[in-house]
C-alpha positions as CSV (number, residue, x, y, z in Angstrom):
1,M,101.1,130.8,134.5
2,T,102.9,128.5,132.2
3,T,101.2,128.3,128.8
4,T,101.5,125.7,126.0
5,V,101.3,128.3,123.2
6,Q,103.3,131.4,122.3
7,E,101.1,134.5,122.6
8,T,101.8,136.4,119.4
9,R,99.7,139.0,117.7
10,P,98.0,137.9,114.5
11,A,100.0,138.6,111.4
12,R,98.7,141.4,109.2
13,A,97.4,140.3,105.9
14,T,99.0,141.6,102.8
15,R,95.6,142.5,101.5
16,P,92.1,142.7,103.1
17,E,90.4,139.4,103.5
18,G,86.8,139.4,102.4
19,A,84.3,139.0,105.2
20,G,82.6,136.2,103.3
21,S,85.7,134.2,102.7
22,A,85.6,130.6,103.7
23,S,88.4,131.0,106.3
24,A,86.8,134.1,107.8
25,V,83.4,132.4,108.0
26,R,84.9,129.3,109.7
27,R,86.8,131.5,112.2
28,H,83.6,133.3,113.2
29,E,81.7,130.0,113.5
30,L,84.5,128.7,115.7
31,A,84.4,131.8,117.9
32,A,80.6,131.5,118.3
33,F,80.9,127.8,119.1
34,L,83.5,128.4,121.8
35,R,81.5,131.2,123.4
36,H,78.3,129.1,123.4
37,R,80.0,126.1,125.0
38,R,81.8,128.2,127.5
39,E,78.6,129.8,128.6
40,H,77.0,126.4,129.1
41,V,79.6,124.8,131.4
42,A,78.9,125.5,135.1
43,P,82.0,126.2,137.2
44,E,81.1,123.3,139.5
45,Q,81.3,120.9,136.6
46,V,85.1,121.6,136.2
47,G,85.9,121.9,139.9
48,L,85.8,125.7,140.2
49,P,83.9,127.7,142.8
50,R,81.0,129.8,141.6
51,G,81.5,132.7,143.9
52,V,79.0,135.5,144.6
53,R,79.9,138.1,142.0
54,R,79.8,135.9,138.9
55,R,77.9,137.8,136.1
56,T,79.0,135.6,133.2
57,P,76.8,132.5,132.6
58,G,79.0,129.5,132.7
59,L,82.8,129.9,132.6
60,R,84.8,133.1,132.2
61,R,87.4,133.3,129.5
62,E,90.2,133.4,132.1
63,E,88.9,130.1,133.5
64,V,88.8,128.4,130.1
65,A,92.4,129.6,129.4
66,Q,93.5,128.3,132.8
67,L,91.9,124.9,132.3
68,S,93.4,124.6,128.8
69,S,96.8,125.9,129.8
70,V,96.8,128.7,127.2
71,G,97.2,132.4,127.6
72,V,94.1,134.6,128.3
73,T,95.0,137.0,125.6
74,W,95.4,134.2,123.0
75,Y,92.1,132.6,124.0
76,T,90.4,136.0,123.7
77,W,91.7,136.4,120.2
78,L,90.3,133.0,119.4
79,E,86.8,134.0,120.6
80,Q,87.2,137.3,118.6
81,A,87.8,135.3,115.4
82,R,91.3,136.6,115.0
83,D,93.4,135.0,112.2
84,I,95.7,132.9,114.4
85,Q,97.0,129.3,114.1
86,V,95.6,126.7,116.5
87,S,97.5,123.5,117.1
88,V,95.8,120.1,117.6
89,Q,97.2,119.9,121.1
90,V,95.5,123.2,122.0
91,L,92.2,122.1,120.4
92,D,92.4,118.8,122.4
93,S,92.9,120.9,125.6
94,L,89.9,123.1,124.8
95,A,87.7,120.1,124.0
96,R,88.5,118.7,127.4
97,A,88.1,122.0,129.3
98,L,84.7,122.6,127.7
99,L,83.6,119.0,128.3
100,L,82.8,118.4,124.6
101,D,81.2,115.1,123.6
102,S,82.4,113.2,120.6
103,S,80.2,115.1,118.1
104,E,81.1,118.5,119.6
105,R,84.7,117.6,119.6
106,A,84.5,116.6,115.9
107,H,82.8,119.9,115.1
108,L,85.5,121.8,117.0
109,F,88.3,120.2,114.9
110,A,86.3,120.7,111.7
111,L,85.8,124.4,112.3
112,A,89.5,124.8,113.1
113,G,90.4,123.0,109.8
114,A,92.3,120.3,111.7
115,V,92.2,116.5,112.0
116,D,91.6,115.0,115.4
117,P,94.7,112.8,116.2
118,S,92.7,110.9,118.8
119,P,89.3,110.1,117.3
120,S,87.0,107.9,119.3
121,G,87.5,104.2,119.2
122,G,84.2,103.5,117.6
123,C,84.9,105.5,114.5
124,S,81.9,107.7,113.6
125,A,82.7,107.3,109.9
126,V,81.4,103.7,110.0
127,A,77.7,104.0,110.2
128,P,75.5,100.9,111.1
129,A,74.3,100.9,107.5
130,H,77.9,100.5,106.3
131,R,78.4,97.5,108.5
132,V,75.2,95.9,107.1
133,L,76.5,96.6,103.6
134,L,79.8,94.8,104.4
135,E,77.9,91.8,105.6
136,Q,75.7,91.8,102.5
137,L,78.8,91.8,100.2
138,E,79.9,88.4,101.5
139,P,81.7,86.4,100.1
140,L,83.4,89.4,98.5
141,P,86.1,90.6,100.9
142,A,85.3,94.2,101.8
143,C,86.3,96.8,104.4
144,V,86.0,100.5,105.2
145,Q,89.3,102.4,105.3
146,N,90.3,106.0,105.8
147,S,92.9,107.8,103.6
148,R,95.7,106.8,106.1
149,Y,94.9,103.1,105.3
150,D,93.5,102.4,108.8
151,I,91.0,99.5,108.6
152,L,87.9,100.9,110.4
153,A,85.5,97.9,109.7
154,Y,85.5,94.7,107.7
155,N,83.4,91.6,106.9
156,R,84.4,88.1,107.8
157,T,85.9,87.1,104.5
158,Y,88.2,90.1,104.5
159,G,89.1,89.3,108.1
160,R,90.6,86.0,106.8
161,L,91.9,87.2,103.4
162,L,95.5,88.1,104.4
163,C,95.7,87.1,108.0
164,D,93.5,86.6,111.0
165,L,92.6,90.2,111.4
166,D,90.6,89.7,114.5
167,A,93.8,88.7,116.3
168,V,95.5,92.0,115.3
169,P,95.1,94.8,117.9
170,P,92.8,97.5,116.6
171,E,95.6,100.1,116.8
172,D,97.7,97.9,114.5
173,R,95.0,97.4,111.8
174,N,96.6,99.6,109.2
175,C,97.3,98.3,105.7
176,M,100.7,100.0,105.5
177,L,101.8,98.8,108.8
178,L,100.6,95.2,108.2
179,A,102.1,95.0,104.7
180,Y,105.6,96.0,106.0
181,T,105.7,94.4,109.4
182,H,103.1,91.5,109.8
183,A,104.7,88.2,108.7
184,E,101.5,86.4,107.6
185,W,100.1,89.5,105.8
186,R,103.4,89.9,103.9
187,T,103.5,86.2,102.9
188,S,100.0,86.5,101.4
189,L,101.1,89.2,98.9
190,A,101.9,87.3,95.7
191,D,103.8,90.2,94.1
192,R,105.1,91.7,97.4
193,E,108.0,93.8,96.1
194,E,106.0,95.6,93.5
195,M,102.9,96.0,95.6
196,L,104.8,97.5,98.6
197,R,106.7,99.9,96.3
198,L,103.4,101.2,95.0
199,M,101.9,101.4,98.4
200,A,104.8,103.6,99.6
201,A,104.4,105.8,96.6
202,K,100.7,106.2,97.1
203,F,101.2,106.9,100.8
204,R,103.8,109.7,100.0
205,A,101.4,111.3,97.5
206,T,98.5,111.2,99.9
207,M,100.5,112.4,102.8
208,A,101.3,115.7,101.0
209,E,97.8,116.8,102.0
210,H,98.3,115.9,105.7
211,L,101.8,117.2,106.4
212,G,102.2,118.1,110.1
213,E,99.1,116.1,111.2
214,P,100.2,114.1,114.3
215,A,98.4,110.8,113.4
216,W,100.1,110.7,110.0
217,K,103.5,111.6,111.4
218,M,103.1,108.9,114.0
219,L,102.4,106.3,111.4
220,L,105.3,107.5,109.2
221,N,107.7,107.4,112.2
222,R,106.6,103.9,113.1
223,L,107.1,102.6,109.6
224,L,110.5,104.2,109.4
225,S,111.6,102.7,112.7
226,E,110.1,99.2,112.2
227,S,110.8,98.4,108.5
228,E,114.1,98.8,106.7
229,E,112.2,97.9,103.5
230,F,109.9,100.8,103.9
231,V,112.9,103.1,104.5
232,E,114.3,102.0,101.2
233,H,111.0,102.6,99.3
234,W,110.4,105.9,101.1
235,E,113.7,107.3,100.1
236,R,113.0,106.8,96.4
237,H,110.5,109.7,96.6
238,E,108.2,108.0,94.1
239,V,104.6,109.2,94.0
240,V,101.5,107.6,92.3
241,G,97.9,108.5,92.4
242,P,94.9,106.3,93.4
243,S,94.4,103.4,91.0
244,V,92.2,100.3,90.5
245,R,94.2,97.2,89.7
246,R,94.2,93.4,89.7
247,K,95.9,91.8,92.7
248,Q,96.8,88.3,93.7
249,F,96.9,86.9,97.2
250,R,98.1,83.5,98.5
251,N,95.7,82.6,101.2
252,S,97.0,80.0,103.6
253,R,93.7,78.1,103.6
254,V,92.2,78.3,100.1
255,G,95.2,79.0,97.8
256,L,95.8,81.7,95.1
257,L,93.1,84.4,94.7
258,T,93.0,86.7,91.7
259,L,91.0,89.8,92.6
260,D,90.0,93.1,91.1
261,H,90.4,95.9,93.7
262,T,87.8,98.7,93.7
263,Y,86.9,101.5,96.1
264,L,84.0,103.8,96.6
265,W,84.2,107.1,98.6
266,L,81.6,107.1,101.5
267,G,82.1,110.8,102.3
268,P,84.3,113.8,101.2
269,H,87.4,113.1,99.2
270,N,90.1,111.6,101.4
271,G,87.4,110.5,103.9
272,P,86.3,106.9,104.5
273,R,86.0,104.6,101.5
274,L,84.6,101.2,100.9
275,I,87.2,98.7,99.6
276,T,86.0,95.6,97.8
277,Y,87.7,92.7,96.0
278,T,85.8,91.0,93.2
279,P,86.9,87.6,91.8
280,A,88.6,87.8,88.4
281,D,87.8,84.1,87.5
282,E,85.5,81.3,88.5
283,E,88.2,79.5,90.5
284,T,88.7,82.5,92.7
285,R,84.9,82.9,93.1
286,A,84.7,79.3,94.4
287,R,87.7,79.8,96.7
288,L,86.1,82.9,98.2
289,E,83.0,80.9,99.0
290,R,85.2,78.4,100.8
291,L,87.0,81.2,102.6
292,R,83.6,82.6,103.8
293,A,82.6,79.2,105.1
294,I,85.9,78.9,107.0
295,A,85.5,82.4,108.4
296,T,82.0,81.7,109.5
297,G,83.1,78.5,111.1
298,D,85.9,80.3,112.9
């Protein structure tokens, strides 16, 4: 049988790993979770015959390995909590083979210490209470982003701040991508050159924690292929940390807006965060009110 992973024995540790170490605990939790889910999937659910000599409740290890296109020995090591590396592609195959729902899939990736490259469309990070909060913040532009600058949710004023965000396909609602490739978004940046240079530097600094993750690599490759300006900024190898700073936008409907950018983490560090823009002067405050009225009318 052709497998998608190389079956190699776990590398010996240079010194014994404590049974209570975080990685060991997580591996044992992952092993128990896989065994539990395997035992609760009937063969008929995945198109396999039950047979008359089946003693194992649910699926056999060999069947999970076959459905996931991985080696039986390798999958056995995984259920034995061996210290082996698991790719996101294999985790995706296991999630499908074991018929995991969205919560179980998220749990699987969390136990494996990996980031799901294909999270569900309705991002679980944006709770209904967060959406209510976004509405209550009107006319302040506000959105929920993840650390990769994907825009997960936003209120109506934010949706008209830099462009008509509703007209942008959900898969393209990423601040890095919009700032480097979307004509109207770029025109709205008053200090575009400086702002984009800082964005690229922040992106490089943050990506250091996500090297090898497919979703991050996909975004980087897209930016490198679609924007020569990003290539120029990226090759400078500049890095800066998170910061709160004043920004100016030229909105096509209400004019110049001077705003103070703030953010609030909604979960663990580098998880979702609430981004808000507060007016730096009364003229901007009045223009935000007008922008909200326009957005409501639209």
